[in-house]
Biopython code that builds the backbone (N, CA, C, O; Angstrom):
import numpy as np
from Bio.PDB.StructureBuilder import StructureBuilder

atoms = [
    (1, "UNK", "N", (72.768, 121.735, 65.856)),
    (1, "UNK", "CA", (73.858, 121.314, 66.615)),
    (1, "UNK", "C", (75.096, 122.374, 66.606)),
    (1, "UNK", "O", (75.349, 122.584, 65.420)),
    (2, "UNK", "N", (75.617, 122.822, 67.101)),
    (2, "UNK", "CA", (76.519, 123.607, 67.577)),
    (2, "UNK", "C", (78.253, 122.729, 67.889)),
    (2, "UNK", "O", (78.436, 122.182, 68.976)),
    (3, "UNK", "N", (79.003, 122.724, 67.154)),
    (3, "UNK", "CA", (80.186, 121.354, 67.536)),
    (3, "UNK", "C", (80.771, 122.350, 68.920)),
    (3, "UNK", "O", (80.713, 123.504, 69.346)),
    (4, "UNK", "N", (81.326, 121.068, 69.234)),
    (4, "UNK", "CA", (81.545, 121.411, 71.195)),
    (4, "UNK", "C", (83.461, 121.673, 70.570)),
    (4, "UNK", "O", (83.838, 121.315, 69.455)),
    (5, "UNK", "N", (84.623, 122.542, 71.914)),
    (5, "UNK", "CA", (85.548, 122.167, 71.313)),
    (5, "UNK", "C", (86.540, 120.779, 71.958)),
    (5, "UNK", "O", (86.472, 120.879, 73.183)),
    (6, "UNK", "N", (87.274, 119.749, 71.641)),
    (6, "UNK", "CA", (87.760, 118.930, 73.197)),
    (6, "UNK", "C", (87.982, 119.471, 74.019)),
    (6, "UNK", "O", (87.453, 119.215, 75.100)),
    (7, "UNK", "N", (89.141, 120.764, 73.809)),
    (7, "UNK", "CA", (89.972, 121.284, 75.137)),
    (7, "UNK", "C", (89.144, 122.491, 74.405)),
    (7, "UNK", "O", (88.556, 122.714, 73.347)),
    (8, "UNK", "N", (89.599, 123.374, 76.118)),
    (8, "UNK", "CA", (89.705, 124.857, 76.017)),
    (8, "UNK", "C", (91.158, 126.002, 76.645)),
    (8, "UNK", "O", (91.970, 125.707, 77.521)),
    (9, "UNK", "N", (91.074, 127.488, 75.739)),
    (9, "UNK", "CA", (92.089, 127.945, 75.547)),
    (9, "UNK", "C", (92.233, 128.440, 76.825)),
    (9, "UNK", "O", (93.280, 129.066, 76.987)),
    (10, "UNK", "N", (91.113, 128.309, 78.307)),
    (10, "UNK", "CA", (91.229, 129.089, 78.942)),
    (10, "UNK", "C", (93.308, 128.556, 79.606)),
    (10, "UNK", "O", (94.435, 129.037, 79.487)),
    (11, "UNK", "N", (92.762, 127.532, 80.155)),
    (11, "UNK", "CA", (94.766, 126.854, 80.343)),
    (11, "UNK", "C", (95.786, 127.953, 79.948)),
    (11, "UNK", "O", (96.345, 128.672, 80.778)),
    (12, "UNK", "N", (95.979, 128.020, 78.617)),
    (12, "UNK", "CA", (96.880, 129.118, 77.932)),
    (12, "UNK", "C", (96.326, 130.702, 78.525)),
    (12, "UNK", "O", (96.994, 131.518, 79.160)),
    (13, "UNK", "N", (95.418, 130.771, 78.246)),
    (13, "UNK", "CA", (95.124, 132.466, 79.074)),
    (13, "UNK", "C", (95.756, 132.349, 80.498)),
    (13, "UNK", "O", (96.705, 133.065, 80.816)),
    (14, "UNK", "N", (95.226, 131.459, 81.322)),
    (14, "UNK", "CA", (95.634, 131.340, 82.335)),
    (14, "UNK", "C", (97.298, 131.892, 82.659)),
    (14, "UNK", "O", (97.817, 132.937, 83.050)),
    (15, "UNK", "N", (97.759, 130.526, 82.242)),
    (15, "UNK", "CA", (99.654, 130.882, 81.946)),
    (15, "UNK", "C", (99.737, 131.802, 81.867)),
    (15, "UNK", "O", (100.325, 132.410, 82.761)),
    (16, "UNK", "N", (99.167, 132.545, 80.669)),
    (16, "UNK", "CA", (99.726, 133.805, 79.595)),
    (16, "UNK", "C", (99.933, 134.687, 80.954)),
    (16, "UNK", "O", (100.987, 135.319, 81.025)),
    (17, "UNK", "N", (98.921, 134.788, 82.141)),
    (17, "UNK", "CA", (98.279, 136.309, 82.750)),
    (17, "UNK", "C", (99.583, 135.588, 83.463)),
    (17, "UNK", "O", (100.802, 135.716, 83.342)),
    (18, "UNK", "N", (98.951, 134.994, 84.044)),
    (18, "UNK", "CA", (100.502, 134.624, 85.104)),
    (18, "UNK", "C", (102.190, 135.225, 84.963)),
    (18, "UNK", "O", (102.770, 136.087, 85.623)),
    (19, "UNK", "N", (102.626, 134.439, 83.911)),
    (19, "UNK", "CA", (103.724, 134.807, 83.604)),
    (19, "UNK", "C", (103.860, 136.376, 82.853)),
    (19, "UNK", "O", (104.992, 136.681, 82.477)),
    (20, "UNK", "N", (103.012, 137.129, 82.683)),
    (20, "UNK", "CA", (103.083, 138.569, 82.459)),
    (20, "UNK", "C", (102.787, 139.134, 83.770)),
    (20, "UNK", "O", (103.729, 139.924, 83.829)),
    (21, "UNK", "N", (102.182, 139.287, 84.812)),
    (21, "UNK", "CA", (102.428, 139.530, 86.057)),
    (21, "UNK", "C", (103.328, 139.009, 86.860)),
    (21, "UNK", "O", (103.373, 139.427, 88.017)),
    (22, "UNK", "N", (104.301, 137.916, 86.392)),
    (22, "UNK", "CA", (105.494, 137.246, 86.834)),
    (22, "UNK", "C", (106.836, 138.312, 85.844)),
    (22, "UNK", "O", (107.986, 138.444, 86.263)),
    (23, "UNK", "N", (106.521, 138.701, 85.038)),
    (23, "UNK", "CA", (107.368, 139.578, 84.165)),
    (23, "UNK", "C", (107.398, 140.539, 84.910)),
    (23, "UNK", "O", (108.332, 140.861, 85.645)),
    (24, "UNK", "N", (105.836, 141.348, 84.703)),
    (24, "UNK", "CA", (106.447, 142.672, 85.493)),
    (24, "UNK", "C", (106.947, 142.953, 86.733)),
    (24, "UNK", "O", (107.651, 143.903, 87.077)),
    (25, "UNK", "N", (106.295, 141.559, 87.707)),
    (25, "UNK", "CA", (107.447, 141.629, 89.297)),
    (25, "UNK", "C", (108.459, 141.623, 89.618)),
    (25, "UNK", "O", (108.895, 142.107, 90.663)),
    (26, "UNK", "N", (109.209, 140.918, 88.548)),
    (26, "UNK", "CA", (110.683, 140.495, 88.182)),
    (26, "UNK", "C", (111.304, 141.903, 87.309)),
    (26, "UNK", "O", (112.496, 142.037, 87.032)),
    (27, "UNK", "N", (110.237, 142.884, 86.958)),
    (27, "UNK", "CA", (111.275, 143.731, 86.376)),
    (27, "UNK", "C", (111.034, 144.905, 87.627)),
    (27, "UNK", "O", (112.019, 145.614, 87.837)),
    (28, "UNK", "N", (109.893, 145.153, 88.418)),
    (28, "UNK", "CA", (109.515, 146.073, 89.391)),
    (28, "UNK", "C", (110.838, 145.665, 90.459)),
    (28, "UNK", "O", (111.039, 146.619, 91.210)),
    (29, "UNK", "N", (111.581, 144.763, 90.669)),
    (29, "UNK", "CA", (112.546, 144.108, 91.465)),
    (29, "UNK", "C", (113.642, 144.692, 90.964)),
    (29, "UNK", "O", (114.620, 145.172, 91.537)),
    (30, "UNK", "N", (113.418, 144.615, 90.035)),
    (30, "UNK", "CA", (115.592, 145.058, 88.967)),
    (30, "UNK", "C", (114.804, 146.172, 89.491)),
    (30, "UNK", "O", (114.832, 146.089, 90.719)),
    (31, "UNK", "N", (114.260, 146.964, 89.190)),
    (31, "UNK", "CA", (114.444, 148.524, 89.300)),
    (31, "UNK", "C", (114.129, 149.309, 90.568)),
    (31, "UNK", "O", (114.168, 150.529, 90.726)),
    (32, "UNK", "N", (113.869, 148.536, 91.271)),
    (32, "UNK", "CA", (113.660, 148.712, 93.182)),
    (32, "UNK", "C", (114.917, 148.613, 93.416)),
    (32, "UNK", "O", (115.409, 149.566, 94.020)),
    (33, "UNK", "N", (115.879, 147.410, 93.012)),
    (33, "UNK", "CA", (117.321, 147.558, 93.084)),
    (33, "UNK", "C", (118.145, 148.385, 92.565)),
    (33, "UNK", "O", (119.349, 148.178, 92.417)),
    (34, "UNK", "N", (117.421, 149.574, 92.194)),
    (34, "UNK", "CA", (118.206, 151.292, 91.844)),
    (34, "UNK", "C", (118.476, 151.235, 90.177)),
    (34, "UNK", "O", (119.334, 151.999, 89.735)),
    (35, "UNK", "N", (117.863, 150.471, 89.380)),
    (35, "UNK", "CA", (118.054, 151.010, 87.535)),
    (35, "UNK", "C", (117.869, 151.662, 87.186)),
    (35, "UNK", "O", (116.673, 151.948, 87.131)),
    (36, "UNK", "N", (118.657, 152.379, 86.714)),
    (36, "UNK", "CA", (118.667, 153.701, 86.291)),
    (36, "UNK", "C", (117.495, 153.939, 84.937)),
    (36, "UNK", "O", (116.587, 154.701, 84.606)),
    (37, "UNK", "N", (118.089, 152.952, 84.544)),
    (37, "UNK", "CA", (116.414, 153.109, 82.914)),
    (37, "UNK", "C", (115.397, 151.634, 83.711)),
    (37, "UNK", "O", (115.511, 150.962, 84.736)),
    (38, "UNK", "N", (114.129, 151.698, 82.173)),
    (38, "UNK", "CA", (113.320, 150.952, 83.024)),
    (38, "UNK", "C", (114.424, 149.245, 82.157)),
    (38, "UNK", "O", (115.189, 149.091, 81.205)),
    (39, "UNK", "N", (113.695, 148.184, 83.474)),
    (39, "UNK", "CA", (113.862, 146.778, 83.298)),
    (39, "UNK", "C", (113.470, 146.490, 81.393)),
    (39, "UNK", "O", (112.567, 147.026, 80.750)),
    (40, "UNK", "N", (114.626, 145.364, 80.841)),
    (40, "UNK", "CA", (114.399, 145.475, 80.142)),
    (40, "UNK", "C", (113.187, 144.055, 80.226)),
    (40, "UNK", "O", (112.743, 143.868, 79.093)),
    (41, "UNK", "N", (112.683, 143.226, 81.086)),
    (41, "UNK", "CA", (111.884, 142.529, 81.433)),
    (41, "UNK", "C", (110.588, 142.917, 81.528)),
    (41, "UNK", "O", (109.594, 142.191, 81.551)),
    (42, "UNK", "N", (110.686, 144.798, 81.614)),
    (42, "UNK", "CA", (109.472, 145.488, 81.461)),
    (42, "UNK", "C", (108.401, 145.746, 80.254)),
    (42, "UNK", "O", (107.231, 145.856, 79.889)),
    (43, "UNK", "N", (110.377, 145.749, 79.816)),
    (43, "UNK", "CA", (110.014, 146.281, 77.893)),
    (43, "UNK", "C", (109.185, 145.240, 77.092)),
    (43, "UNK", "O", (108.317, 145.190, 76.221)),
    (44, "UNK", "N", (109.939, 144.442, 77.877)),
    (44, "UNK", "CA", (109.122, 142.659, 77.546)),
    (44, "UNK", "C", (107.880, 142.469, 77.561)),
    (44, "UNK", "O", (107.241, 142.132, 76.564)),
    (45, "UNK", "N", (107.526, 142.611, 78.381)),
    (45, "UNK", "CA", (105.591, 142.599, 78.891)),
    (45, "UNK", "C", (105.454, 143.892, 78.711)),
    (45, "UNK", "O", (104.863, 144.431, 79.646)),
    (46, "UNK", "N", (105.666, 144.349, 78.157)),
    (46, "UNK", "CA", (104.318, 145.495, 77.576)),
    (46, "UNK", "C", (104.902, 145.131, 76.101)),
    (46, "UNK", "O", (104.125, 145.671, 75.313)),
    (47, "UNK", "N", (105.448, 144.772, 75.713)),
    (47, "UNK", "CA", (105.462, 143.911, 74.430)),
    (47, "UNK", "C", (104.705, 143.122, 73.613)),
    (47, "UNK", "O", (104.324, 143.251, 72.450)),
    (48, "UNK", "N", (104.520, 142.028, 74.694)),
    (48, "UNK", "CA", (103.176, 140.688, 74.929)),
    (48, "UNK", "C", (102.106, 141.459, 75.216)),
    (48, "UNK", "O", (101.176, 141.262, 74.435)),
    (49, "UNK", "N", (101.813, 142.597, 76.397)),
    (49, "UNK", "CA", (100.832, 142.947, 76.472)),
    (49, "UNK", "C", (100.098, 144.258, 75.212)),
    (49, "UNK", "O", (98.983, 144.709, 75.473)),
    (50, "UNK", "N", (100.630, 144.606, 74.293)),
    (50, "UNK", "CA", (100.943, 145.674, 73.412)),
    (50, "UNK", "C", (100.929, 147.139, 73.788)),
    (50, "UNK", "O", (100.435, 148.003, 73.065)),
    (51, "UNK", "N", (101.665, 147.440, 75.302)),
    (51, "UNK", "CA", (101.638, 148.625, 76.110)),
    (51, "UNK", "C", (102.255, 149.133, 74.794)),
    (51, "UNK", "O", (102.577, 150.316, 74.679)),
]
sb = StructureBuilder()
sb.init_structure("model")
sb.init_model(0)
sb.init_chain("A")
sb.init_seg("    ")
for serial, (resi, resn, name, xyz) in enumerate(atoms, 1):
    if name == "N":
        sb.init_residue(resn, " ", resi, " ")
    sb.init_atom(name, np.array(xyz, "f"), 0.0, 1.0, " ", f" {name:<3s}", serial, name[0])
structure = sb.get_structure()
């Protein structure tokens, strides 16, 4: 018999993905507003996703 975890990591994965998309959405809005360089939010999102 295999031991079953008492909790699943899926909710944390879902929260992380939603936060990442939120960062990129906010970065896109800032860049669309006229920033000359990539937003720091985009760089943070890139660092978190390994891009």
